[in-house]
Every structure is written in C-alpha cells, then in structure tokens.
N, C-alpha and C positions, 0 to 999 in steps of 0.2 A: 504493499499499499505506500503510495506516494505521502511522504511528510512535507507539509508546507504550512505557512503561517495560517492560522485559523481566520476565517472570513465571517464578520458579523452577520447574523441571521437575516437582517433586513438590507443587505448589500447585494443580494441576488434577485430580489423581487421588489419592485416598487410597492409603496403603500397603496392599499386598496383605493384610497381617495383620489389617487392619480390615474387609476385605470380609465375612468370614463373620459378623460381628457384626451386619451390616446387611442382607445379601442374603436370608437366610431370612425376615426379616420382610417385605421387599418383596415376595418371590416368594409368600408366603402371604397377602398383603392387598393386592393390586394396586389394587383398587377404593377403597382408603382408605390412600393413600400417606402422608398427612400424619400420620395416627395411627401408622402404622408407624415413621416416622421419630422421632415424638416418644417412642415406646417405646424405640427404639434409644439415643436421647440419654439418656433417663432411666436406661437401663441402664449408662451409663458408657462406651459403645462411643467409642473415640478417633476419631470421624469428623467432619471439618469439615462445615460446612454447604455450602461450595462443592463439596467432594468428593462428597457425598451427591447434590447436584444431577446431577453428571455420572455417578454410578452409575446414578441413575434414567433418565437420558436414553439410556444404553446398554441398560438392561433393558427398557425400554418405548418402543417405536418411536413411539407417539403422542404422546409428551411431547418439547417442546423443552427447551433448557437455560436458557431464561429464566424464572425463578421458577414452577416446577411446582406450587407450593402455591397459586397465585392462585385465589380462590374461583370464578371463572367457568369453570375448567378441570373442575370437578366438580360433580355434582348436589347434594351436601349440603355445608354449610360448618360449621366447627367453632364451637362455642359459645365466646362471650367468656370468657377466663380458663381455658380448658381447656388441657390439656397440647399438644393439636394447634394451637390458636390461638397459644399461646406460642412453639412451635416455629416455625410460619409467620412470625410477626412477627419473629422473631430473623434471619431470612434477610438476607443483605446487600441483596439487591434491595428487599425490603420497608422495610427501614430507611431506605435511600436514597431510596425512593419517597416515604415520609412526610416525609423532610427536603426533597425537591423541592416537595411541596405546601406545606409550611410557609413555604418561600422565596417561593413565588407569593403566598400569603396576606399575608405581610408587605407587599408592594407594594399588594395590594387594599385593605388597611386605610388605606394613605395617601390612596386616592382616595374611600373610601366616605363619610368624615365630611362632605365638601363638595367642590363642583367644583373641579378643578384646571385653571386657565387658562392658555392658551398665552401666552408672552411676558410673564408676570408674576412670574418667578422661582419658580414652583411646581414640584411634583414632575412636572408635565408637562414642562417644560423640562429637568429632571433626566433624565427618562427618554428623551425624543425630541429634545433639543437646541432651540436657539432660534436666530433670525436666519438668516444664510446656511448655518448647520450644523444647522438644524432643518427642519420641514415645509416652510418656504417654498421651499427649493431643490427639493424634490420636486414641488411644485405647478407649478413652472415647466416641468416635464419631462412631467407626466402630467395629462391633461384629467380633471376631476372627482375627483381624488385626495381621499381623506379619511384620518384617522389610525387607523382602527379596526383594520385588519390589522397595522399597524406597532407598535401599543400591545400587542397579544397577543405579537407576535415578540419585542420588547425585554423585556417582563417575563418571558416564558418563558426567554429567552437569559440574563438575569441570574440566574435562579434555576438554570439548568442549570450555569452557570459555578461557582456556590457549591458544587454537588453535586461537580463535578470536583475543585475545590480541596480539598474535604473528604477525598476518597480519593487525592489526589495524582496525578490522571490528567494526563499531558502531551498538551495538545492539538496536533494537527498544525498546522503553518504554513499550509497550505491547508485552509480550512474544508471539512467534508464536507456534502454535501446532506441525507443522512438521519440524521445524528447530531451531537450536540454532545457530544463525548467518550463518556461512558458513558450518555447520555440520547438516546432516539429524538427527533428534531427534528420534533415533531407540534404546530406552534404558528401555522399559517397557514392560508390556504384550502385547502391541500393536505393537511392534517391527517388527514382521515379515512383515506386509503389507508396512511399510515405507522402511524397508530394501530392500524389493523385488523390489520396484520402483527405488531405488537407485543403483540397481545391486550389493547389499551387503548381500543377503540372500542365504544361503546353506541349502537346504532341506536335512535332514537325509535320509540315505537309499542308498546313492550313495558310501558309504565307506569314509574312510579318517577320519579326526579328525580336530577340530577347532585348531586355533592358540591361543597361550598366549594372553590374553586381549579380546578375542572374547566373545560375550555374547551367552549363551547356554539356550535354552528353552525347558522345559519338559511338557508333557501332560499325561492324563490317559492312562495306557497301553493298556487297552482294546478298548476304543472307544473315546478317547479325541481328541479334535481339538483345544480347548482353552488352553493356557498355564495355568499350575498350580504352576509352580516354575521357577524362572530365577536366573541365577548366571553368573560369569565371569569364563571362562576357564583358568586354570592355567597350566595344563600338564597331562602327561600320566605316567603310571608305569605298570610293570608286575603284581605287587601284592601289597597288602597293607602293611604299615610299621608295623601294630600291628600284631604280630604273632598270637595272639588268636582271631582275627577277624573272623567272620563266613565266610565260602566259598561262592562263588556265587551259585546260583541254577543250572546253566548250565555252568560248568567251560570251556567247549571247545570253544576257541576263545575269552574268557573273558579277559579283562584288567581292569585297574583302570583309570578312569577319576578323576583329581583333579579339585575342583571348588573353587572359593572364594564366600561365601554365607553370606546374611543376614538372619534373621529369625530363627538362631539357638539358642539353650538354651531353656528357659522356656517363651513361648509366652504370659502367663497371663491367667486369668480365667474371665468368665462372668457369670452372674446370669442366671442359666439354664431356668428359667422361661421366660426369655427374649432372649433366644439364637437364635431365628429366626429373631429378629428385626435387620434391617440394621443399623439405626442410633439409638444407645442405650447409652445415656450419663449416665444412672443410673445404667446400667447393669454391667460395668467393675469394678472388684475388685482392687481398687487402690494399686499400689506396688506389685502386684502379678506376674508381668513380670520381667524377668532377661535375656534379649536376647543377642546375641553376633554375631559379624562377624568373621567368621574363614575359614581355608582352610578344605574342605571336601574331603575325599577319597571315591569314590563311584565305586562299581562293575559296569562295562559296559559291557553288553553281546552282543554276536554276532548278536543277532536279533534286537539290538537297545534299549532294555530295560536298563534302568539305575537305580541304587539304589536311592530311593526316600527320602523324608524328614521325620524324626521322629515325626515332628508336624503336619503331614498330614496323612490322612488314605489312605489305598490302596497299601502300600508296594512300589514295583518297579513302576517307571513311564516308559515312553518312550521318546527318544530324538525327539523333533519335527524338530530341526535344529539349526543354529547359525548365528549370525551376525558378518560378517567381518568388524571390526570397521575401519580398515583403508580404506575402500571403501565408507565411508560415507560422504566425502568432495564433496560439490558441487562447481565445478570449476567456474561455472558462477557467483557465488557470492563473489569470492575472489576480494578484492579491487586492482586497479591497483598499481603496484609498490611494 
C-alpha cells in the first residue's frame, strides 16, 4: 500500500452547498465540460478544481479522474486565452505537467549545446555517474549495453522528483514500478504501455510531431514492435546544419527531427566468444567505451522512418510514437493543499 501524506476528508469532494452551482451546468453541457466549468468558476461558485474533477468523474462514467480537461479527451479544443483554456490550464495536473516538462527541458538544454562526454566531469557524469559508480559497472554485467535507456530514465526521474518536492509528496521507501510519486513512470522501453493508460501516449502515423521534452521511441523499420532506441524530442528543422550530411533516401516530405540521446559515441567492446551471454562480467573490455549524451539531427521521412543509431545495425528505424510528458501527472495522488 502506498504511503503518502494523509488528505483531509473534505479535500476530495466539494461541500454539498457548492454542488448546485456546478451540477446544472455539467448536466446541460456534457459535451463541453471545460466550458461549463469555466462558466461555473466565472460565476464565483466556491468549487475547487480538485473537487470539480471528482464531481465530473461521478457524473460521467466515461471520464477518469486524471485531468478530464485534457484536449485529447474531446473532439474540440479551447482557443488559447479563452475562459475554457484558462480553466484547463489552472488545474493542478496541467500546472504540474507543465512543470515536469520544464524540468526535463532544463536537462536537455545542458546536452544540446555540445556533446557531454563520459569520464570528463561533464553533465554526463553528473547524470549517470563515473568510474565504478557509472556505466562501466553496468557494462561488466550486460553484453552490448549502451546508455540510451538509462539517460532517459535518469533525466525523467530527476524531473519527477522535482515535481514531488514541489507538492510535498512523501515518496514510499520502496520505489513503485508504475509511479514516481504523483508521476506515471513512463521513462524507458516499457513507456508506451504506462503512458497509454495515463492518456499520454501518441502512436505515430497520425501526423504531427512531439513537443520539446517528449519521449520518442523507435522500432525496427520492417517488423519492429519492441523499442530499439529512446530519446527526448528537442525540435524540428527543414534540413541538417552540416552541409556535407548525406541526403535522406526519400527527400519528398522529409524533415529533420532533433533528439537528445544517450548511447552515442563508442559503446565499448566485449569478448566475441561470449557475445551471446546475457550477464558477462568477464567479457567486457575495461575502458573500451567512451559514450556521450548529445543532440542528434535525424532525417525523418514521410512514411515514418527515422535515421537510426550508428551503434545499432539496421540503418533507418521507424517512429513507434511518443510520450506527452505533461500528461503523466496523476491528479488523484496530489496531496491536499
């Protein structure tokens, strides 16, 4: 059972006297919940955001209690600056989601300007450790290990811890598998399943692009379903900054996706006689790795293929989808006050 600070009984449900001010609006405009809530708030009804969330959860069985104002739950979205948009942005989940994204981006900016090299006292070492406390110890246990997955895990974890500190959430002594406090733990190769349940997963194929700070996952371009690479999305460009870069194989509709990735540089080498051994303490050639975390420019093709990793076979990968990090806040876990 999760241990967290107790919540006053009246923090989850608004007083009965406030319900008449909100319920008629909800019942008369179920298809536009956000507009109804905005009008209730504008009228001065003493209903807290958290209380209204739970009222709606009880009134409409198709709504969960995690941020019902999320744009992807409704066909239409509120215009920027409108009362509806203002009300949605003021929810605790939306505010903390924006804070989580901002904390992720703080780390991305540290790696975007120049490659951060392993063992050189850079942000790479600050994030992943160095020497016996860093990736070298992991390489001695796992054949063909690279730091791409651990990079996203650690950046995400630090951002999530900042969110929990902001709301005063007391983390349990034993870490949970699916949560970091109030944040859904969607930060590694298993991210799609957790993010989908949280309403934060966008499957590729519908067009568009991630936002800065979102997690992007790649699979094998031909038949992949399990992620082969993961990184944070940083932005798009029409072409690469290197004028000598090889052009994309299919230039029509191609653009450049910029990502912040671990697992770059030299991943290290293992004794080839033991290359198929999963846990191989003797196989790693000590000191043979020199990885980095950096901004990568990747050709992104119209059909969803994307430039893969130099450290991985197969050339181009395919975008599986991405995690909208600001949608990973679980409102029901936010401590009262």
